[in-house]
DOMI-258247 format. One record per residue (C-alpha): residue in three letters; chain; x, y, z. Coordinates in steps of 0.25 Angstrom, whole numbers, plus 5000, padded with zeros to 4 digits. Example, Ala and Ser with C-alpha at 12.3 -4.5 7.8 and 13.67 -1.06 7.14 Angstrom:
BEGIN
> torvex/bapa/c1/c2/c3
> ALA/A/5049/4982/5031;
> SER/A/5055/4996/5029;
END
This chain:
BEGIN
> torvex/bapa/c1/c2/c3
> MET/A/4882/5000/5100;
> PRO/A/4885/4986/5106;
> THR/A/4895/4978/5101;
> LYS/A/4891/4966/5093;
> SER/A/4898/4952/5089;
> VAL/A/4893/4947/5075;
> GLN/A/4896/4932/5072;
> THR/A/4903/4928/5060;
> SER/A/4911/4919/5053;
> PRO/A/4925/4919/5047;
> PHE/A/4928/4923/5031;
> SER/A/4940/4914/5026;
> ASP/A/4946/4927/5017;
> GLN/A/4951/4937/5027;
> ARG/A/4965/4934/5028;
> PRO/A/4972/4947/5026;
> GLY/A/4982/4951/5016;
> THR/A/4993/4960/5015;
> SER/A/4984/4970/5016;
> GLY/A/4972/4966/5025;
> LEU/A/4960/4959/5021;
> ARG/A/4956/4962/5005;
> LYS/A/4944/4958/4999;
> LYS/A/4933/4963/4988;
> VAL/A/4924/4971/4996;
> PRO/A/4912/4960/4994;
> VAL/A/4920/4952/5003;
> PHE/A/4920/4962/5014;
> GLN/A/4905/4964/5012;
> GLN/A/4903/4951/5018;
> PRO/A/4896/4950/5031;
> HIS/A/4906/4950/5042;
> TYR/A/4918/4950/5033;
> VAL/A/4923/4962/5037;
> GLU/A/4920/4962/5052;
> ASN/A/4926/4948/5053;
> PHE/A/4939/4954/5048;
> VAL/A/4938/4966/5056;
> GLN/A/4936/4958/5068;
> ALA/A/4948/4949/5065;
> ILE/A/4957/4961/5065;
> PHE/A/4950/4968/5077;
> ASP/A/4954/4954/5083;
> THR/A/4966/4954/5080;
> VAL/A/4970/4969/5084;
> GLU/A/4977/4969/5098;
> GLY/A/4973/4980/5107;
> ARG/A/4961/4985/5101;
> ASP/A/4953/4988/5113;
> GLY/A/4951/5003/5115;
> ALA/A/4962/5003/5103;
> THR/A/4961/5014/5091;
> LEU/A/4959/5008/5077;
> VAL/A/4959/5015/5064;
> VAL/A/4950/5011/5052;
> GLY/A/4949/5016/5039;
> GLY/A/4949/5012/5024;
> ASP/A/4952/5016/5009;
> GLY/A/4938/5021/5006;
> ARG/A/4935/5008/4996;
> TYR/A/4922/5002/4996;
> TYR/A/4916/4996/5009;
> ASN/A/4926/5005/5018;
> LYS/A/4917/5012/5025;
> GLU/A/4908/5001/5029;
> VAL/A/4920/4993/5033;
> VAL/A/4926/5005/5043;
> GLN/A/4910/5005/5048;
> LYS/A/4911/4990/5052;
> VAL/A/4925/4993/5058;
> LEU/A/4923/5004/5066;
> LYS/A/4912/4996/5074;
> MET/A/4920/4984/5075;
> ALA/A/4932/4992/5082;
> ALA/A/4921/4997/5091;
> ALA/A/4916/4982/5094;
> ASN/A/4931/4977/5097;
> GLY/A/4935/4988/5107;
> PHE/A/4942/4998/5099;
> GLY/A/4944/5012/5106;
> ARG/A/4945/5020/5094;
> VAL/A/4944/5020/5079;
> LEU/A/4949/5030/5069;
> VAL/A/4944/5030/5057;
> GLY/A/4945/5037/5044;
> GLN/A/4933/5047/5038;
> ASN/A/4924/5039/5030;
> GLY/A/4932/5027/5033;
> LEU/A/4944/5032/5025;
> LEU/A/4958/5031/5030;
> SER/A/4971/5028/5020;
> THR/A/4980/5016/5025;
> PRO/A/4990/5025/5027;
> ALA/A/4982/5034/5036;
> VAL/A/4976/5023/5043;
> SER/A/4991/5018/5047;
> CYS/A/4995/5032/5050;
> ILE/A/4981/5034/5060;
> ILE/A/4985/5020/5066;
> ARG/A/4999/5026/5070;
> LYS/A/4994/5040/5073;
> TYR/A/4984/5035/5082;
> LYS/A/4990/5024/5088;
> ALA/A/4979/5014/5083;
> VAL/A/4979/4999/5086;
> GLY/A/4977/4997/5070;
> GLY/A/4968/5001/5058;
> VAL/A/4958/4995/5050;
> VAL/A/4961/4998/5035;
> LEU/A/4951/4996/5024;
> SER/A/4957/4996/5012;
> ALA/A/4962/4988/5001;
> SER/A/4972/4996/4996;
> HIS/A/4974/4998/4980;
> ASN/A/4963/4987/4978;
> PRO/A/4951/4992/4970;
> GLY/A/4938/4996/4978;
> GLY/A/4923/4996/4976;
> PRO/A/4912/4987/4979;
> GLN/A/4919/4976/4972;
> GLY/A/4932/4981/4976;
> ASP/A/4942/4978/4987;
> PHE/A/4942/4979/5002;
> GLY/A/4951/4977/5013;
> ILE/A/4953/4978/5028;
> LYS/A/4967/4978/5034;
> PHE/A/4973/4980/5048;
> ASN/A/4984/4991/5052;
> VAL/A/4991/4988/5065;
> SER/A/4995/4999/5075;
> HIS/A/5007/5003/5069;
> GLY/A/4998/5008/5056;
> GLY/A/5003/4996/5047;
> PRO/A/4995/4985/5042;
> ALA/A/4993/4972/5053;
> PRO/A/5005/4961/5051;
> GLU/A/5002/4948/5046;
> THR/A/5002/4941/5059;
> PHE/A/4989/4952/5063;
> THR/A/4983/4949/5049;
> GLU/A/4984/4934/5050;
> ALA/A/4978/4934/5065;
> VAL/A/4966/4942/5059;
> PHE/A/4966/4931/5049;
> LYS/A/4965/4920/5058;
> ARG/A/4955/4929/5066;
> THR/A/4944/4929/5054;
> GLN/A/4945/4914/5052;
> GLY/A/4939/4912/5067;
> ILE/A/4930/4925/5069;
> THR/A/4916/4921/5073;
> GLU/A/4910/4936/5076;
> TYR/A/4913/4951/5076;
> LYS/A/4913/4963/5084;
> THR/A/4905/4976/5079;
> SER/A/4896/4987/5084;
> ASP/A/4881/4990/5081;
> ALA/A/4885/5006/5080;
> SER/A/4882/5015/5067;
> ASP/A/4892/5018/5058;
> ILE/A/4900/5030/5060;
> ASP/A/4900/5042/5053;
> LEU/A/4913/5040/5046;
> GLY/A/4913/5054/5037;
> ARG/A/4913/5062/5050;
> ILE/A/4927/5064/5057;
> GLY/A/4926/5064/5072;
> GLU/A/4925/5053/5083;
> THR/A/4911/5044/5085;
> ALA/A/4910/5030/5093;
> ILE/A/4905/5016/5091;
> ASP/A/4903/5011/5103;
> GLY/A/4913/5018/5112;
> MET/A/4924/5017/5101;
> ALA/A/4929/5030/5096;
> VAL/A/4930/5032/5080;
> GLN/A/4936/5044/5075;
> VAL/A/4933/5047/5060;
> LEU/A/4946/5054/5055;
> ASP/A/4951/5063/5045;
> PRO/A/4958/5052/5036;
> VAL/A/4969/5060/5032;
> ALA/A/4973/5069/5044;
> ASP/A/4982/5061/5051;
> TYR/A/4989/5055/5039;
> ALA/A/4992/5068/5033;
> GLU/A/4997/5075/5046;
> LEU/A/5007/5062/5046;
> MET/A/5010/5065/5030;
> GLU/A/5014/5079/5035;
> THR/A/5025/5073/5043;
> LEU/A/5033/5065/5032;
> VAL/A/5032/5074/5021;
> ASP/A/5034/5089/5020;
> PHE/A/5020/5094/5017;
> GLY/A/5025/5109/5014;
> LYS/A/5035/5104/5004;
> ILE/A/5025/5097/4996;
> SER/A/5017/5109/4997;
> SER/A/5026/5117/4991;
> LEU/A/5028/5107/4979;
> PHE/A/5013/5108/4976;
> ARG/A/5015/5123/4977;
> SER/A/5025/5123/4967;
> GLY/A/5016/5117/4956;
> PHE/A/5018/5101/4958;
> THR/A/5006/5094/4953;
> MET/A/5003/5080/4957;
> ARG/A/4991/5070/4956;
> PHE/A/4988/5061/4967;
> ASP/A/4976/5050/4963;
> ALA/A/4970/5044/4976;
> LEU/A/4962/5035/4966;
> SER/A/4950/5038/4973;
> ALA/A/4955/5031/4986;
> VAL/A/4958/5034/5001;
> THR/A/4970/5042/4999;
> GLY/A/4963/5054/4991;
> PRO/A/4959/5062/5004;
> TYR/A/4973/5060/5009;
> ALA/A/4979/5065/4996;
> LYS/A/4969/5077/4995;
> GLU/A/4971/5081/5009;
> ILE/A/4986/5080/5008;
> LEU/A/4990/5083/4994;
> GLU/A/4980/5094/4991;
> ARG/A/4977/5101/5004;
> ARG/A/4989/5099/5012;
> LEU/A/4999/5099/5002;
> GLY/A/4993/5110/4992;
> ALA/A/4991/5100/4980;
> PRO/A/4981/5105/4969;
> ALA/A/4968/5101/4970;
> GLY/A/4966/5090/4962;
> THR/A/4979/5083/4964;
> VAL/A/4973/5072/4971;
> VAL/A/4964/5065/4961;
> ASN/A/4954/5053/4964;
> ALA/A/4954/5057/4979;
> GLU/A/4940/5052/4984;
> PRO/A/4940/5038/4990;
> MET/A/4930/5030/4983;
> PRO/A/4924/5017/4987;
> ASP/A/4929/5011/4974;
> PHE/A/4941/5021/4972;
> GLY/A/4934/5027/4961;
> GLY/A/4936/5015/4953;
> HIS/A/4950/5017/4955;
> HIS/A/4958/5005/4956;
> PRO/A/4966/5012/4968;
> ASP/A/4980/5007/4966;
> PRO/A/4991/5017/4963;
> ASN/A/4997/5012/4951;
> PRO/A/4999/5015/4937;
> VAL/A/4988/5006/4931;
> HIS/A/4977/5010/4942;
> ALA/A/4981/5025/4943;
> HIS/A/4981/5027/4929;
> GLU/A/4975/5040/4928;
> LEU/A/4987/5046/4937;
> MET/A/4997/5039/4928;
> GLU/A/4991/5044/4916;
> LEU/A/4991/5059/4921;
> MET/A/5005/5058/4925;
> GLN/A/5009/5052/4912;
> GLY/A/5003/5062/4905;
> PRO/A/5006/5077/4900;
> ASP/A/5000/5083/4912;
> ALA/A/5005/5075/4924;
> PRO/A/5007/5082/4935;
> ASP/A/5021/5081/4944;
> PHE/A/5015/5069/4954;
> GLY/A/5007/5058/4954;
> ALA/A/5003/5049/4964;
> ALA/A/4990/5040/4968;
> SER/A/4986/5031/4980;
> ASP/A/4978/5018/4984;
> GLY/A/4966/5015/4989;
> ASP/A/4970/5016/5004;
> GLY/A/4980/5026/5000;
> ASP/A/4994/5017/5004;
> ARG/A/4999/5016/4990;
> ASN/A/5004/5027/4981;
> MET/A/5008/5030/4966;
> ILE/A/5019/5039/4962;
> VAL/A/5018/5044/4948;
> ALA/A/5028/5055/4942;
> PRO/A/5026/5062/4929;
> ASN/A/5027/5050/4918;
> LEU/A/5033/5041/4929;
> PHE/A/5027/5031/4938;
> VAL/A/5035/5029/4952;
> THR/A/5034/5014/4955;
> PRO/A/5032/5014/4970;
> SER/A/5046/5006/4969;
> ASP/A/5052/5018/4965;
> SER/A/5043/5027/4974;
> LEU/A/5048/5021/4988;
> ALA/A/5063/5023/4982;
> ILE/A/5061/5036/4979;
> LEU/A/5053/5041/4991;
> THR/A/5065/5032/5000;
> ALA/A/5076/5040/4993;
> HIS/A/5068/5054/4996;
> ALA/A/5059/5052/5009;
> HIS/A/5070/5060/5016;
> LEU/A/5064/5073/5008;
> ALA/A/5052/5071/5018;
> PRO/A/5051/5077/5032;
> GLY/A/5047/5063/5037;
> TYR/A/5059/5055/5031;
> ALA/A/5070/5065/5032;
> GLY/A/5078/5059/5042;
> GLY/A/5079/5047/5031;
> LEU/A/5073/5033/5030;
> ALA/A/5075/5021/5039;
> GLY/A/5074/5012/5029;
> VAL/A/5065/5008/5017;
> ALA/A/5057/4996/5015;
> ARG/A/5050/4991/5000;
> SER/A/5042/4978/4997;
> MET/A/5049/4967/4992;
> PRO/A/5041/4968/4977;
> THR/A/5044/4983/4977;
> SER/A/5056/4988/4969;
> ARG/A/5071/4988/4975;
> ALA/A/5071/5005/4972;
> ALA/A/5069/5008/4987;
> ASP/A/5081/4998/4991;
> ARG/A/5091/5007/4982;
> VAL/A/5087/5019/4988;
> ALA/A/5088/5013/5003;
> ALA/A/5102/5008/4999;
> LYS/A/5106/5022/4996;
> LEU/A/5101/5028/5008;
> GLY/A/5107/5018/5018;
> ILE/A/5094/5013/5022;
> LYS/A/5088/4998/5024;
> ALA/A/5079/4993/5013;
> TYR/A/5068/4982/5017;
> GLU/A/5062/4973/5008;
> THR/A/5048/4968/5013;
> PRO/A/5036/4959/5009;
> THR/A/5024/4967/5003;
> GLY/A/5016/4973/5014;
> TRP/A/5016/4986/5023;
> LYS/A/5017/4979/5035;
> PHE/A/5032/4975/5031;
> PHE/A/5035/4989/5031;
> ALA/A/5027/4991/5043;
> ASN/A/5037/4983/5050;
> LEU/A/5049/4990/5045;
> MET/A/5045/5004/5049;
> ASP/A/5040/5000/5063;
> ALA/A/5055/4995/5065;
> GLY/A/5061/5008/5060;
> LEU/A/5066/5000/5049;
> VAL/A/5061/5009/5036;
> THR/A/5054/5023/5033;
> LEU/A/5050/5020/5020;
> CYS/A/5043/5008/5012;
> GLY/A/5035/5004/5000;
> GLU/A/5028/4993/4992;
> GLU/A/5029/4993/4976;
> SER/A/5014/4992/4978;
> ALA/A/5014/5008/4978;
> GLY/A/5015/5007/4994;
> THR/A/5025/5016/5000;
> GLY/A/5026/5021/5015;
> SER/A/5034/5026/5027;
> ASN/A/5034/5022/5041;
> HIS/A/5024/5035/5043;
> ILE/A/5014/5024/5044;
> ARG/A/5014/5009/5041;
> GLU/A/5006/5009/5027;
> LYS/A/5010/5012/5014;
> ASP/A/5006/5027/5011;
> GLY/A/5001/5032/4997;
> LEU/A/5000/5047/5000;
> TRP/A/5013/5047/5008;
> ALA/A/5021/5043/4998;
> VAL/A/5015/5053/4987;
> LEU/A/5018/5063/4999;
> LEU/A/5034/5059/5000;
> TRP/A/5033/5061/4985;
> LEU/A/5030/5074/4985;
> ASN/A/5039/5077/4996;
> ILE/A/5051/5073/4988;
> LEU/A/5046/5080/4976;
> ALA/A/5045/5093/4984;
> GLU/A/5059/5091/4989;
> LEU/A/5066/5086/4977;
> LYS/A/5058/5095/4967;
> LYS/A/5059/5087/4957;
> PRO/A/5049/5080/4949;
> ALA/A/5044/5066/4952;
> ASP/A/5050/5059/4940;
> GLN/A/5063/5064/4941;
> ILE/A/5064/5061/4956;
> VAL/A/5061/5046/4951;
> ARG/A/5071/5047/4939;
> GLU/A/5081/5052/4948;
> HIS/A/5079/5040/4958;
> TRP/A/5081/5031/4948;
> ALA/A/5094/5037/4942;
> ALA/A/5099/5037/4957;
> PHE/A/5094/5022/4962;
> GLY/A/5092/5015/4948;
> ARG/A/5077/5011/4944;
> ASP/A/5070/4998/4948;
> PHE/A/5060/4996/4936;
> TYR/A/5048/4991/4943;
> THR/A/5033/4983/4939;
> ARG/A/5023/4976/4945;
> TYR/A/5015/4965/4939;
> ASP/A/5001/4961/4945;
> TYR/A/4994/4949/4941;
> GLU/A/4980/4951/4950;
> GLU/A/4968/4942/4952;
> ILE/A/4977/4931/4949;
> GLU/A/4971/4916/4953;
> THR/A/4978/4915/4967;
> GLU/A/4982/4900/4964;
> ARG/A/4988/4904/4952;
> ALA/A/4995/4916/4958;
> ASP/A/5000/4906/4970;
> GLU/A/5005/4896/4960;
> LEU/A/5015/4908/4952;
> MET/A/5020/4910/4966;
> THR/A/5022/4897/4969;
> HIS/A/5030/4894/4956;
> LEU/A/5038/4907/4958;
> ARG/A/5043/4902/4971;
> GLN/A/5045/4887/4968;
> GLY/A/5054/4892/4957;
> LEU/A/5062/4903/4965;
> SER/A/5074/4894/4966;
> THR/A/5077/4890/4951;
> LEU/A/5076/4905/4946;
> PRO/A/5090/4911/4950;
> GLY/A/5098/4912/4938;
> LYS/A/5087/4911/4929;
> ARG/A/5086/4920/4917;
> PHE/A/5073/4927/4912;
> GLY/A/5074/4935/4900;
> GLU/A/5085/4945/4904;
> LEU/A/5084/4941/4918;
> THR/A/5091/4932/4927;
> VAL/A/5086/4928/4941;
> GLU/A/5095/4932/4952;
> SER/A/5087/4927/4964;
> ALA/A/5072/4923/4967;
> ASP/A/5065/4921/4981;
> ASP/A/5051/4923/4988;
> PHE/A/5054/4935/4997;
> ALA/A/5052/4933/5011;
> TYR/A/5054/4943/5022;
> THR/A/5060/4944/5036;
> ASP/A/5055/4956/5044;
> PRO/A/5068/4963/5049;
> VAL/A/5059/4968/5060;
> ASP/A/5051/4956/5066;
> GLY/A/5059/4946/5058;
> SER/A/5045/4940/5052;
> VAL/A/5048/4932/5039;
> THR/A/5037/4936/5026;
> PRO/A/5039/4925/5017;
> LYS/A/5034/4924/5002;
> GLN/A/5033/4938/4998;
> GLY/A/5035/4938/4984;
> VAL/A/5045/4931/4974;
> ARG/A/5057/4938/4971;
> ILE/A/5065/4936/4958;
> LEU/A/5077/4944/4956;
> PHE/A/5084/4946/4943;
> LYS/A/5099/4948/4942;
> GLU/A/5097/4960/4933;
> ASP/A/5091/4968/4946;
> ALA/A/5077/4965/4942;
> ARG/A/5067/4957/4951;
> ALA/A/5052/4951/4950;
> VAL/A/5044/4949/4962;
> PHE/A/5031/4941/4963;
> ARG/A/5020/4941/4973;
> LEU/A/5006/4939/4976;
> SER/A/4999/4951/4980;
> GLY/A/4990/4952/4993;
> THR/A/4981/4963/4991;
> GLY/A/4971/4958/4980;
> THR/A/4957/4953/4983;
> ALA/A/4955/4943/4971;
> GLY/A/4966/4932/4967;
> ALA/A/4981/4934/4967;
> THR/A/4989/4946/4962;
> LEU/A/5001/4943/4959;
> ARG/A/5012/4955/4959;
> ILE/A/5026/4954/4950;
> TYR/A/5036/4964/4954;
> MET/A/5047/4967/4944;
> GLU/A/5059/4976/4944;
> ARG/A/5072/4979/4937;
> PHE/A/5083/4990/4942;
> GLU/A/5089/4998/4933;
> PRO/A/5101/5006/4938;
> ASP/A/5104/5014/4924;
> PRO/A/5097/5027/4924;
> SER/A/5096/5027/4909;
> ARG/A/5086/5016/4910;
> HIS/A/5078/5021/4919;
> HIS/A/5069/5027/4907;
> VAL/A/5065/5012/4903;
> GLU/A/5050/5009/4904;
> ARG/A/5048/5001/4916;
> GLY/A/5041/4990/4910;
> ASP/A/5053/4989/4899;
> ALA/A/5063/4988/4911;
> LEU/A/5056/4977/4917;
> ILE/A/5052/4968/4905;
> PRO/A/5062/4958/4909;
> VAL/A/5057/4957/4923;
> VAL/A/5042/4955/4921;
> GLU/A/5047/4943/4910;
> ALA/A/5054/4936/4919;
> ALA/A/5045/4938/4930;
> LYS/A/5033/4932/4920;
> GLU/A/5041/4920/4917;
> ILE/A/5047/4917/4932;
> ALA/A/5032/4918/4937;
> GLY/A/5025/4912/4925;
> ILE/A/5014/4922/4928;
> GLU/A/5008/4919/4916;
> GLY/A/5005/4905/4918;
> PHE/A/5001/4905/4933;
> THR/A/4993/4918/4930;
> GLY/A/4988/4918/4916;
> ARG/A/4989/4932/4915;
> ALA/A/4999/4938/4903;
> ALA/A/5000/4951/4909;
> PRO/A/4999/4956/4924;
> SER/A/4985/4964/4929;
> VAL/A/4993/4978/4932;
> VAL/A/5008/4981/4931;
> THR/A/5012/4991/4940;
END
């Protein structure tokens, strides 16, 4: 069918955030809304003529319809080949894997990650560049500028293709290859962790529960854990991706994955528990009666990664986002490797990995990854944990407690104040920033402020400077509070407060996390004037 140009006009609200463009489904369903943004992406991609493009998403509501739109627009915009997941499904880690394996010019990722799905839920579009990672700010800013001047987009009148049938077809001469969404990713995992050792672990009677939260990781976990590694049938639950995630909130944390938490705290708890999120890039690790914070998980993986074949030669370095606890830094110091502190956003890790400076990286928001791709990778983190469990032959909770004994424990929590009026959230952050110079030396309860700043990052690879990445308050008692506004929501503003306190004394590692952090929580509330600015007496979610 011939290419056609469709007249359109700009939408003012198409500036991408840290994870692409995210809005409610009805916003994306407006005539021309998806097409405008996709055309702006294609207009910004260099070298697209005849190039390979990857397309896929997490299966949330409106995913299949947008996949078809993207395919027809790709054909009309001169791409030579598109690789798309069967039924329009590809986890975000799998997109990165496939871009890198097939040397694609990039990939269109349809996801709102851990945000809720359904007809009134969230949807998102982002672009990953040729190294497999999220587009840099220079690219996304160029996309936004293009959306503000767009007058037409190109598409095809071709019929929808059958996304359920694996194989090759064509749209106006452009090859469309429908892929098994799991195969390439599983092949990569076999080079990183010891499938034989993990299989032996399951044969020994080891039990686990993996909750896919009715999201995209289900097919990946079923194939790898149950079919390839021999975990008993039923190990993976909520394994079928659903447009509304089966009513689940697809965020792997103790609040939203409460069924898994209840199981792991009960008398019939399996040996190990894990969950992943909407698009498969986040993870939650749970030992019997012990939730492993993402910060601790990164530190433990850093300490033991050499036990897996993909990391047997050691680590080049480790990186963490600034709000993530400093537990990984302590491991890096003992290993004699460099630890990097970056802003939140995987693109900063990608720069370090491309330069060979780090091997592992992670964020406190349940994202962990390595240099095998340029995205965080939920199932990979679970598999690396299983490899470590198979090698050490110790219960997961024992590994965690031994880690604390060796390195000290970083008590850690995050408070989320969701859907705050944006103006009020901005006022709170302005208030914090204006008072930074007055804080050192002041005492709040039993804590004394040692230093306070607004985190700015100078990239050691390209020298770029990223300012205003969050307010940090460091206390003399080796405690810390961090304040920042999240860029992943679709309504209002989300204020996130990250609080931690280091405890070197093993005799105090059994203290309840909430009790250990009371002084930090109270100091943070007082310093920021949270209730006065937000009108909230308590956070929406505590993790």
